[in-house]
N, C-alpha and C positions, 0 to 999 in steps of 0.2 A: 502495500498498499502506502505510495504516496505522501511524505509526511505534510502535502498542503489539504490533502483528501480527509473531508472529513465523515469519522465513522459514524453509523447510527448508531444513538445511545438505549443501548436496549442491554440485559443482563448478560445474556451469553454474550456479548462482544466487549465486554469489559475491560479484556487486555488491550483491544486495542485503542478502545475510548481512554484509557491514563495512559497511554501511547504520546496520543495524540495531546491531552492536556499535559502531558510532561515538558511538552517545550510549547505549546502554541501561546504569541503573544499576543493579546489585541491592538488595534493602532492608538497611540496615545491621543492623538489628536478626537479623532470620533469618539475614544471613550471620555474625554473632557466634554464634550459637548452634549452627549446623553447625558450626563451626571448636572452640567450647567444646567440643562434645560428642565428637568428635574427639580432644581435648586430654586428652579424661578416658580417651577407649577406647586411645590409643597415649599410651607416657609418654618422647617421648626425651628423652636427654640432651643438653645446649643448650649449650656451649663459646664463649666469644669471644678474638679475639686481643686482645692488650694494648690497649688503649683502646679498643675496635670498641666496646665496650658503648654506653660515654660519648656516640662520635661518631656511633653510630647513632640515639641516642635525640635528639642534637641536630639532626641533619637531621630527624628527622620530627615533631619537638616545636616547634622553635624554627624551623630554615631554611623548613622546609616545602617541601623539594625533593622533587619526584618520584623514586622509586625505579627501579632496571634492577636485581632481584633475579634472580640468576642459580643452578642448581644443577648438579650431574652427577644422571646418572640410572641406576639397578640395576634398577630393580624395576617392575611396573606397580602395586605396590603404594604404589608414592613419592609420588604427590598425597596419598595419607592420612594417612602419616608428615610428609610437610613441612607443610600445614597444621596438625596436632598442634605442629608445631614452631613454626610462627607463632605459634599461640595462648598458647605458652609462654615466647615471645621477646619483644624490643623490636619487633616486626614488627603484635605486636595491633593497635596504634590504624589501621596503614593496611589490614586488614582489611575490606571492603567499597568501599574504592578503590583497588582493586589488581586490574586484569585479569591473569585466569591462562590463557595457552596451552597447547592442550590439539588432539591429534589430531582430525579432524574426525570420524573416525567413530564417536565415545565422545557426540557430540550428534544422533545418527540413534535413539539408546537411548532408554530410560525415566531416562536416568541425567539427559539434558538440564537438567529442572527443575533437578536439585541442580546440576549444573555452572553455570548460571544464576545460579540464587541463592548461587553461592558465587564468583563472578566472573569465570568461564569463557570461554575466546575461541574460536572453533575455528581450525585452522591446517589448509588443503589442503598434505599434503605431496608432494615429488616423488617420493621413494619408495613413495606408495600409487599415486599419479596419472599417476608421469610426471615429467620436469622440463618438459618445452615445456609441457605442459597445465596448470601450475600457473605459469606466468610472471605471466601479469596478477594475479594474484589472490592473489600472494607479494608482489608489489610494493603493492598497495591495503593487506595486512594490515600491513606496515611503516608506511605513511603513517598508518593509522586508530592504531597503537599511540604513532606520533609523535605524533598529534593527542593522544589521550589525556593522553600525560605532558605534552605542552601546557597540561591544563585541571587539570592537578595531579594525577592518578592515577599509581599504580604499573604497572609492569611486572612478571608475573613467568613465568622460562618456564625448560626445559630447552634450551643452546644446543648440546649435542649434537647435536638434533634425534631421538636413538633409544635403547632403552634401551642399555645398554654390556653386551654378551656378550662380550668380548674375556677372554683368561686371566688377565689382571690387571687386574680390577676398579678398583685403586687410580690407573690411569693413566688419566686422560680422551682421547676419542676427538676427535679436530679439533674446535673448534668450528663452526656453521654461522654464516656471516657476517655472519647478520639480525642477530645481537646488535650490535655494531660499526653496521650502519645503521640499525638503532632509535633507538639514543644519539644517534646524528649529525641525524637527522631532526628529532629532539626538539627540539635544540638550537636548529637553524634555524629553529625557528618558535617560539622566545624560552624555553625550558625550560633549565633547569640540574641534568640530569640527572645523580646519582650511580649508582654501582655498585655493590654488596651480594654477594657472593661465600658463599653459603652449600653446605660440603662435607658430605656424607652418606657413611656409611658402616653397612651391616651388620656389621661385623666380617669375619674372614678367610674366612665361606662363600659359594661361588659361590650357591649356594640355602638360604637364611636360614630358620632354623625362622620361626615365630610370634613367640615369643619375644625373637627377634632383630630382627624386626622391629618388633615393638612396642615394643622399646627401641633405639631408632635414636641412633647418635653423630650430632649436627648440630654444627659448627665454626664462625663468621661471621669471616670475616675483614676486614681495614678498612675500610671504605669506601671508594671513588674516588669523589674527589670532582673532579678534574681529571686530563680526559681529554683523547687525542691529538686531533689534529686530520682525522685520516683514518680513515675507520671501519675499514679494516684493521688498522691500530693500533691502536684500540679492540679490537677482537675479538681480537688478540694478546695485549694487556696481559690482557684478562679469560680468557684462557687461563691464562697465568703464574698469576694469584690466584686463580684457582678450583683447579688444580691443589694448590698451596700451603695452599688452605683443607682441601679433600678430604686432604691427607696429614695433618693435625692430627686431622682426625676417625678417620682411620685409625689415626692414634696413639693417640685415646682408648680405643680397646679394651684 
């Protein structure tokens, strides 16, 4: 298969899929244009923990460390509001150099070209295909993310793995252990990943209005530079840090 040929995103084809996304790079100018458009369509409020803005700027502009950007997941509209927040925040310089993990079914629709342009990378989820069926593909996804980070790219994901439909939307679901695995595997390849937590809130409503979605509240927690030695410990740390960021995003309402 030629490197430029896009494989069909279906589970039996997972090996070719991740061969492709290991090397695929979106056109940064087109990515910036797409994010800028969403940044005009949505007008999220973006806040930072004390010192987080300067720390994030330093990580990106001076240290040039790859970021593992983690966000809570409240709605199918989250990718749009998160993209707008990225454009309106200190994350703007990493647009076009960030892989954004998204469920595989989105890549089988007309959205795929836009997803590829904006840095999307498919995830074959156990809840959709069965845990046994996705074992090998999940392992390859983690390695692909680590390889991208070792090359200097960032990774963005919703580590809850699904939309939070619990009665208390301000309380995170248990995080998928993949977030710790990605950071640990990237580190083993020589990268020095830093975790960036981005808490999201649409206010106190389970079904937010279009205006509430349009003006979502985001909060950046302090970037985490020094990560624990074990993947499970990394995941536990991210759980606590992301919950704190979500709490502040909720308070902003």
